C-alpha positions as a LaTeX table, in Angstrom:
\begin{tabular}{lrrr}
\hline
Residue & $x$ (\AA) & $y$ (\AA) & $z$ (\AA) \\
\hline
Met1 & $-1.70$ & 10.55 & 37.34 \\
Pro2 & $-5.06$ & 12.14 & 37.91 \\
Pro3 & $-7.59$ & 11.78 & 35.08 \\
Arg4 & $-8.05$ & 14.75 & 32.78 \\
Pro5 & $-11.08$ & 15.68 & 30.77 \\
Ala6 & $-10.92$ & 14.66 & 27.10 \\
Lys7 & $-10.26$ & 17.35 & 24.48 \\
Asp8 & $-12.30$ & 17.46 & 21.33 \\
Ile9 & $-9.94$ & 16.47 & 18.50 \\
Arg10 & $-11.71$ & 18.89 & 16.15 \\
Thr11 & $-10.20$ & 21.84 & 18.03 \\
Leu12 & $-6.71$ & 20.57 & 17.12 \\
Leu13 & $-7.40$ & 19.97 & 13.40 \\
Asn14 & $-8.06$ & 22.27 & 10.48 \\
Glu15 & $-11.66$ & 23.31 & 9.92 \\
Asp16 & $-11.76$ & 21.62 & 6.52 \\
Thr17 & $-10.65$ & 18.19 & 7.83 \\
Pro18 & $-13.09$ & 15.58 & 6.45 \\
Glu19 & $-15.38$ & 13.86 & 8.93 \\
Glu20 & $-14.07$ & 10.46 & 7.77 \\
Ala21 & $-10.54$ & 11.53 & 8.73 \\
Ile22 & $-11.70$ & 12.66 & 12.16 \\
Asp23 & $-13.58$ & 9.38 & 12.65 \\
Leu24 & $-10.46$ & 7.39 & 11.71 \\
Ile25 & $-8.24$ & 9.42 & 14.06 \\
Leu26 & $-10.67$ & 8.96 & 16.94 \\
Lys27 & $-10.78$ & 5.20 & 16.37 \\
Leu28 & $-6.98$ & 4.97 & 16.16 \\
Leu29 & $-6.40$ & 7.03 & 19.30 \\
His30 & $-9.02$ & 5.39 & 21.50 \\
Phe31 & $-7.74$ & 5.41 & 25.08 \\
Val32 & $-8.68$ & 1.79 & 25.85 \\
Pro33 & $-6.42$ & $-0.46$ & 23.74 \\
Ser34 & $-9.00$ & $-3.23$ & 23.34 \\
Gln35 & $-11.40$ & $-0.68$ & 21.80 \\
Arg36 & $-8.88$ & 0.69 & 19.25 \\
Ile37 & $-9.21$ & $-0.45$ & 15.67 \\
Thr38 & $-6.57$ & $-2.76$ & 14.21 \\
Ala39 & $-4.23$ & $-1.79$ & 11.40 \\
Gln40 & $-6.35$ & $-3.80$ & 8.93 \\
Gln41 & $-9.54$ & $-2.13$ & 10.14 \\
Ala42 & $-7.84$ & 1.25 & 9.71 \\
Leu43 & $-6.86$ & 0.39 & 6.12 \\
Asp44 & $-10.44$ & $-0.73$ & 5.43 \\
His45 & $-11.84$ & 2.55 & 6.80 \\
Pro46 & $-13.92$ & 4.62 & 4.33 \\
Phe47 & $-11.35$ & 7.44 & 4.57 \\
Phe48 & $-9.07$ & 5.40 & 2.26 \\
Asn49 & $-11.73$ & 4.49 & $-0.34$ \\
Glu50 & $-10.81$ & 7.31 & $-2.74$ \\
Ile51 & $-7.09$ & 6.48 & $-2.48$ \\
Lys52 & $-7.85$ & 2.82 & $-3.21$ \\
Lys53 & $-9.88$ & 3.78 & $-6.31$ \\
Lys54 & $-7.00$ & 5.90 & $-7.64$ \\
Ala55 & $-4.47$ & 3.13 & $-6.97$ \\
Val56 & $-6.59$ & 0.54 & $-8.78$ \\
Ser57 & $-7.05$ & 2.92 & $-11.71$ \\
Lys58 & $-3.31$ & 3.57 & $-11.95$ \\
Ala59 & $-2.54$ & $-0.15$ & $-11.73$ \\
Lys60 & $-4.96$ & $-0.93$ & $-14.56$ \\
Ser61 & $-3.47$ & 1.86 & $-16.68$ \\
Ala62 & 0.08 & 0.63 & $-16.04$ \\
Ser63 & $-0.98$ & $-2.92$ & $-16.89$ \\
Arg64 & $-2.43$ & $-1.76$ & $-20.23$ \\
Lys65 & 0.78 & 0.15 & $-21.03$ \\
Val66 & 2.95 & $-2.87$ & $-20.24$ \\
Lys67 & 0.78 & $-5.03$ & $-22.51$ \\
Glu68 & 1.03 & $-2.46$ & $-25.32$ \\
Val69 & 4.81 & $-2.21$ & $-24.98$ \\
Thr70 & 5.11 & $-6.00$ & $-24.90$ \\
Leu71 & 3.05 & $-6.35$ & $-28.07$ \\
Ile72 & 5.11 & $-3.69$ & $-29.85$ \\
Gly73 & 8.30 & $-5.42$ & $-28.72$ \\
Gln74 & 7.07 & $-8.80$ & $-29.89$ \\
Lys75 & 6.31 & $-7.33$ & $-33.31$ \\
Arg76 & 9.77 & $-5.72$ & $-33.47$ \\
Ala77 & 11.49 & $-8.90$ & $-32.34$ \\
Lys78 & 9.51 & $-10.90$ & $-34.89$ \\
Ser79 & 10.41 & $-8.49$ & $-37.69$ \\
Ala80 & 14.08 & $-8.64$ & $-36.63$ \\
Thr81 & 13.86 & $-12.45$ & $-36.66$ \\
Asp82 & 12.12 & $-12.37$ & $-40.05$ \\
Asp83 & 14.95 & $-10.22$ & $-41.43$ \\
Ser84 & 17.57 & $-12.66$ & $-40.22$ \\
Ile85 & 15.64 & $-15.56$ & $-41.75$ \\
Thr86 & 15.56 & $-13.87$ & $-45.13$ \\
Leu87 & 19.30 & $-13.32$ & $-44.90$ \\
Glu88 & 19.84 & $-17.05$ & $-44.47$ \\
Gly89 & 18.56 & $-17.72$ & $-47.98$ \\
Pro90 & 20.86 & $-17.91$ & $-50.99$ \\
Thr91 & 22.81 & $-14.71$ & $-51.49$ \\
Lys92 & 25.78 & $-13.64$ & $-53.54$ \\
Arg93 & 27.62 & $-12.36$ & $-50.44$ \\
Lys94 & 30.60 & $-14.07$ & $-48.96$ \\
Lys95 & 29.81 & $-16.32$ & $-46.00$ \\
Ser96 & 31.75 & $-14.19$ & $-43.55$ \\
Asn97 & 29.80 & $-11.08$ & $-44.60$ \\
Gln98 & 26.48 & $-12.94$ & $-44.30$ \\
Ala99 & 27.38 & $-14.18$ & $-40.82$ \\
Ser100 & 28.27 & $-10.64$ & $-39.82$ \\
Val101 & 24.89 & $-9.32$ & $-41.00$ \\
Glu102 & 23.05 & $-12.17$ & $-39.25$ \\
Gly103 & 24.98 & $-11.45$ & $-36.06$ \\
Lys104 & 24.04 & $-7.77$ & $-36.22$ \\
Cys105 & 20.36 & $-8.68$ & $-36.67$ \\
Ala106 & 20.50 & $-11.05$ & $-33.72$ \\
Lys107 & 22.12 & $-8.34$ & $-31.55$ \\
Ala108 & 19.47 & $-5.83$ & $-32.62$ \\
Ala109 & 16.70 & $-8.28$ & $-31.69$ \\
Gln110 & 18.32 & $-8.87$ & $-28.28$ \\
Lys111 & 18.48 & $-5.12$ & $-27.65$ \\
Val112 & 14.80 & $-4.72$ & $-28.50$ \\
Val113 & 13.73 & $-7.57$ & $-26.24$ \\
Gly114 & 16.09 & $-6.44$ & $-23.45$ \\
Ser115 & 14.84 & $-2.87$ & $-23.52$ \\
Leu116 & 11.25 & $-4.08$ & $-23.43$ \\
Ser117 & 11.81 & $-6.20$ & $-20.37$ \\
Thr118 & 13.42 & $-3.18$ & $-18.69$ \\
Val119 & 10.43 & $-1.01$ & $-19.57$ \\
Ala120 & 8.00 & $-3.68$ & $-18.37$ \\
Val121 & 9.80 & $-3.98$ & $-15.04$ \\
Lys122 & 9.81 & $-0.20$ & $-14.55$ \\
Lys123 & 6.08 & 0.05 & $-15.36$ \\
Val124 & 5.16 & $-2.75$ & $-12.96$ \\
Lys125 & 7.12 & $-1.22$ & $-10.07$ \\
\hline
\end{tabular}
């Protein structure tokens, strides 16, 4: 194949394409393979700096939310446990009724803890 003159990539892109994007494209499409940038170099290119900042910000925000939800869940689980402990004390109820109430408290505590772990997993993903 006979060589052809190179085209300026800017003629193929929109006028408002950032210079950093053009620089990245030129480095990725370099004709000589040994002179092309690697995938890691492309990811480290300044074009992606703003995206990285947003991702870090979102990750920190999600982390704070997971911590808040975990703390709320721990408080709820503790209060559910505290309720079941108070029910274990002397009461005038029949034993079968007391066991039923304790079982319901234990199930409620499990639901709270289970729903929190689900929320935490969803936030982390």
